[in-house]
N, C-alpha and C positions, 0 to 999 in steps of 0.2 A: 500275652500270646494266647492264652486260653480264651480270652473274650474278644479276640479279634473277629471281625465281621465286615463284609463289604456292604456298601450302600448303594441303593438302587439308582442314585443319580451319578455314581461314579463308573467309569469306564473300566474295562478288564485290565488295561495297561495301568491305570490309577490304583486299582486294588491290588495288582501284583506288585507295583512299586512300594506301596505301603507295607506289605508284608515283607519283602526283601530287606527294607530298612530295618523293620523290627527284628528279623532274624539276624541281620548283621550286628545290631545292638545287643542282642542276646549273646552272640558269639564273643563280642568284645568283653562282655562281663562273665565269660567262662561257661556259658550254657550252650551245650552242643546239641543241634537237631540233626536228625536224619533227613535227606532229601525226601524221603517217602512221607515223613511227618509234615514237613513244609508243603509238599505237594497237596496232601489231604487237607491241611488246614485251608489252603487256597481254594480247592475245590468246595468244601463246606462252606466257605465264606460268600460264595456267589450268591447273589440274589436269586430267589425262584421267580419263575415267570407266572 
């Protein structure tokens, strides 16, 4: 999760889907993240223009 980043060739939907899958896997393994943490990770992972 800490190393998650978006790729410039990926769409916003693809980046979001990847992050959601990662968050779901973490929850399965007992790691709980706040919605704010997930949102911030998504925003920080977006490629800069």
